[in-house]
N, C-alpha and C positions, 0 to 999 in steps of 0.2 A: 835293602830296607824299604818297606812300603812307604810310598809318599803320593797320595792322591788328594787333590785340593777340593774336590766337589762332592764327596760321598755324603757327608752330613748335610750339606746344603740341599741335596736332592731330597733327602728325607724330610728336612724342614719345609721345603716347598710343598711336598705332598701333604703334610699335616695342615699347613695353612690353606692350601688351595682346595682340598676336598670338601664337598658340601654334602648335606644329608641326602639330597636328591641323587647324588652319585652312588649311593649305597643300595645294592639290590635288596629286595625284600627278604631273601633267605639269610643274608648277612645280618640284617637288622634283627631278625628273629633269633639268630644264634647269639647275638649280644644279650638279648633278654634271657636266654637259657643260661648264659654264663653268669649273669647277675643272680638268677634264681639259685643256681648251684653255690655261688659265693655266699649268699645269706645262709644257706643250709650249713655250710662247713664253718662259717664264722660263728654261728650260734652254737654248733657242736663244740667248738673250741673255746668259747668265751669264758667258761668257768674252770678251766684247767689251771693247775698250779703255776705253770710258767706265766700265764696271763695275769693271775692274781698277784704274783710277785712283780711283774712289769708295771701294772697299774699303780701299785703302792710306790714303786720307785719314781715313776714319771709324775705322779700327783704332787710330789714335793717341789717340782720345778715348773708346774703349769701355771702360767699367769692369767689364763682365762678359761672359761667353760662353755665355749660356743658349740662344741661338736659332740655328737652322740657316739657312745661306745656300744657296739652291737652286743645285745644280750645282757647288758648291765645298766643299772640305774645311774652310774656315775657319768658326768660329762667332763670333758677335758679340752685343752687347746687343740686346734685343728691338726697340727703336726703330730701331737701325741695320739690323737684319734686315728690318724692314718697308720701310725706304727702299730697300735694295739689291734686294729681291725684286720690288718694284713697278717700280723702274727697269729691272731685267732683263727684266721682262715687256713693257715698253713700248719698249725701245731699238730693236728691229727694226721697230716699227710693225706687228706681227704679232698683236696682241692683239684681243680681241673688241670689238664695236661695238654700242651701243644705237642703232638706226637713226634714230629720230625726233630725237635730239639729237647724234649722233656722239660721245657719251661712250664711252670705253673702260672699261666698268664694273667688270671684275673686277680689273684691275691695281691700282687704289688700295685696294680693299676686302679682297680675299683675303689679301694679305701682312700686313695689320694683324691679321687674325683668326688666321692661322697663328702669328704671333709671340706673340700673347696665349695661344694654346693651349699654348705651351711655358712659360708662367708660371703658368697656372691649369689645373685639370682641366676639359676641355671635351669633351662628347660629339659624335659625328658629326652627329647631328640638330641639336644646338644650333649647331654651326658652319655647317651648311647654312642654317638659319633666319636666322642673323645675316648670312650672305652675301646671302640673298634680300632681307632688310630693308634692308641697306646699299645694295644696288642700287636698291631702290625709292625710298629717300629722295633719293639723288643724281639719279636720273633725273627724278623729279617736280620737284625744284628746278630742274633744267636745262630741262625741258619748258616751264616758265612763261616762259622768256626765249629760247627757240630760235625761229629761227636767229640772231636779231640779236646775241646775246651772243658767239657764236663768230665771226660775221662782223666784229665790231668788233676782233677780235684776241685775245680771251680764250681761253686753252686750256681748254675746258670740262671735259675729263677731270680737270684739276687743280683748277679753281675749284670744281667741284661734287663731285669725288671726295673731297675732304677731309670733306665732310658725310657721305658714304656710309661712309667709314672710321670716323668718330666714332660714327655711329648703330649700325653693326654691332658695333663694340667695346663701346659702351655696353650693347648688348643682352647680349653675353657676360658683361659685368661685373655684370649685374643692376641697373643704375641705375634709380632712380625716375624718374617723368616729370619732376619738377623738376630732378633732376640731369642728365637727358638733354638738357633745354633748355639747361642750362649748357654741356654738352659741345658742343652744336651752336653755341652762342654763342662758345665758345673757338675752335672750328673756323672760324667765320665770319671772325674777324679774321686768320686765317692762309690765307684763300682767295686763291690767286694762280697765275699761269701765263699765258704769252704765246705766241700762235701765231707771233710773229716768231722764236721759238726752234726752230720745226720745221725739220728738216733738220740740226740740230746736236745735240751731246750735251747741251746745256743743256735741251732739251725734257724729258729724262728726270728732271732734277732736280725739276721741279715735280710730276711724277707720283710720284716717290719721296717728296717732302715731303707730298703729299696723304695717303699711307698712314701715314707716320711721324707727322705732326701730327694726323691724325684719331685714331690710337691714343693719342697723348699727351693730346689733348683729353679723351678719355673717362677716362683714368687720373687726370688732374687733377680732373675733376668728381667722380670717386669719392672723392677726398680732401677734397672740400668747396670746391674752386675754383669760384667762381660766374661767371656771364656775364649778358648782358642778357636781359630777359624775352622780347623779340621780335627776335632777331638777323636774321631774314629780312625781315619786313615792317615793322620799326620805322622811324621817321622818318629815321634815319640808319643803317639796317640794310643788309644785303647788296644787296637789290634797288635801293634808292634810290642807294646808293653806286656800283653798276655802271651806273646810268643807263638801265636797260632797264625800261620799264613792263611788269610781269609779268601774265600771265593766271593769277591765283591759283586758278582752278578746276582747272588742271592739277596743282596741288600737293596739293589735298585731296579733290577729287571722286573717288568710287569707290575710296577706300582699302579694301583687303581684298577688293574685288570683282574687280579685275583686277591683274595683276602685271607690272610693267615688264620683268622679266627675260625674259619671253616674247618681247619685241621685240629680243632679242639675236641678232646675226649673228656668225659665226665665219669668220675669214679663211683662204682657201686660199693667198693671196699675201702676202708681207711688205712691204706698202706701204699708203698711205692707202686707206681702204675705198672712197672715191668713184672710185678708179681701177679697182676690181675689175670692174665690168661692161664696161669698155673692154678689159681683159685677156681676159675671157671671149670677146669678139668676135674679138680679134686671134689668140688661141691656137687657137680653133676654125678660123679661116680658114687659118692657117699649117699646121695639121695636114692640111688638105685640099689645100693648095697649097704643098708644101714647097720647090719650086724656082723659084717665080715671083719675079722681080725687082720690087721696089716702087719706084715713082717718087714717090708722094705719098700722104699719109694725112690725112683730115679726120675729126676726132672731134667728135661732138655730145654734150653732156652737160648735166646740171643746172648752173646758174651756180656752185654750190659747187665743182664740179670745177675750173673755171677759177680761181675765187677762191683755191683752196688749192694747186693743182698745176700751174699754167701756169708751168713753169720749164724752159725749153729749155737755158739756160746753167747747167750745174751742174759741180761739180768733185770731189764726194765721193760715196761710196756712201750716206751718210746723207741727203744732199740728194736722191739719186735716189729715195728712198722716197716723196717728195712731188713727183715730176716725172712727169706723164702722158706727156710726150714721151719720156723715157727708158724708161718702162715699155713703151710701144708698140715702141720701137726694139729694146730687148733681147729682147722676146718674139718679134719678127719674125726677129731674127738667130738666136736660140738655140732657139726653139720651146718655151721654158720660162719660168717666172716664179717661181723659188725664191730662196733666200738668195744664191746665187752671181750672180744677175742684178741684185742691188742692192748690189754691193760696189764698192770703189774701182777694181779692175781692169776691171770691166765698164764703168764710167763712162768710163774712158780708152781703151777699145777704139775705134780710129779708125772702124771700120765702123759701130759703134753711134752714135758722135758725129755722123757724117755723116747717118745716118738720122733722128736727133733733129731735125735742121734741116728735115726734110721733113714734119713733123707739125704740122698746123694744128688749133687748138681753137676750137669755136664754142659759145657759150652758148645753151641751149634751155630755157626755163622750163617747157615742157610735159613735160619728162622728170624723173622722180623721181631721187633721189640714187642709187638702186640700179639705174638704167637708163642705157643709152647706145646710140648708133648710130655706126657707123664706116664710112667710105667709103674703100676702098683702090684707088688707081689703079696698075695694073701698068705696067711699062716699055713694053709694046706698046699702051698706051692703054685697055686693058680696065678697066672700073670694076666693083668688087665691093662690094656693100652688105651689111653684117651688123648685126644689132641684138640687144640683150639687155634684156628687160623686168625681170628680177630677178636680180641678181648671184648667182653661186654662193656659198653661205655665208650669204646674207641670210635673214631670217626667212621670206621668201616662197619661198626656194629653198635650204633648209638643208643643211648638211653632215650626214651620217649619224653615228650613234655610232661606226661603224667608221672613218669618215673622221677623226674626232677622235682615235680611238685611233692610227691610222696617223700622224697629225700628231705625236703624242707619241712614238711609236716612232721616227719619222724624226729628230726633234729629239734624242732620247736617243742614237741611233746616231751622229749627227754630233758629239755632245758627248763620249761615252765608249762606244765600241762594245762594251766588255767588261762594261758595267753592265746587269744584268737589270732592265728597267723594268716587267716584268709585275706584280710585287707592288704597284707604285704604281697601275697601271691597275685591278687588282682592288680595291684599297683605296678608290679613288674611287667605283667603282660600288656598293660595299657600305658606303659611309660612314655612312649613316643607322643602321646596326646596330652601329657602333663605340662602346663606352662611353667611350673616351678617345682623342683624336687627336693626342696629344703627338708621336708619332713620324711623323706623316704627311709633313711636309716633309723629314724625314731620308731618306725613300725616294727622294728626288731628289738625294741627295748621293753623290759617288763613294766607293766602299768602299776601305779600305786607306789 
């Protein structure tokens, strides 16, 4: 049984000791890109039915109204805002992805920090540093048990995201190393989330809880609430309880020398990231062959693609976000892969349902999670082969700053065409110059 006394302590020391001046310019800029993408996906998800239901439920228990809810006029307590903004960011499966672990890193961390910034005075550089460090902690904890943790059915964004939210919040609160270990300990006992919930509204509950409970863990530790000395590698700690022998070198080696946020990808399509290289292939082919009738499609991808998205029989838009058969069919019929291609109406379109049944999925361990190969057989028997070695939006084929701005502008236009989103875009790019970011989230709230 694993028993190491210093793993969590090393992470806590890194969070407390790292300074803004220690962060390279490209890492600082990547943090801004992550926030830009976060606001886009949170706005896109802010008016969905799961968020409408959640806000009605939480409002009954909210004792204060200090924090903004992105995309909505309501204000709510900070813990509730952290939950809602994280759930909104994740509900469309449109949020960013840490490629080595498939953690969606910003959704659990940024909402906790934005809520805390409405309770305390927080500078822009402090917010960005906390985001970078929260990202670092959750990614390293996840790397040590990837991919087996996710493959067992644990929703790694939630199980590891709560540590990221706790670490980032603890940094903003100025916790000592000892208190930060306690915050991570309190977070560890709240680590939860199941992949069985993917394709349902319940998936976003664990992501919302990761943000809320991570923030709460840090606030409890600030008040002297204690936790175990080694919540990660203790004899009955996180790693032993999860049953995954960890590679602890992934947790502690190279701290401060490399930054996990640089392995972040940003999604051009609102569905599981492992589907993205497939969509690249299909959309490129359809653009060049707009009128060709398709008889059969064979998709070759990393085993994770089949493990998570082999779902031909679906009935809801939410399920379609994790169905490679639907993604292929919708992209072939519409020549697009936006929010409209992953809604209930698209799922029930007879032409798309028929085409879903013509998609075959093959596991290929030689392909990376960001790669895919597609074979399309036309009705006349002609076979077309297309491949993608690095999905658009991946760290190896990244979206540009302008692409991310357009993603936010598009989300804002779909949410409220009369709202000027330019001040939010400007605020994100200049965030490190801001002495106080209390009003940042409010720039994504409808006026009037």
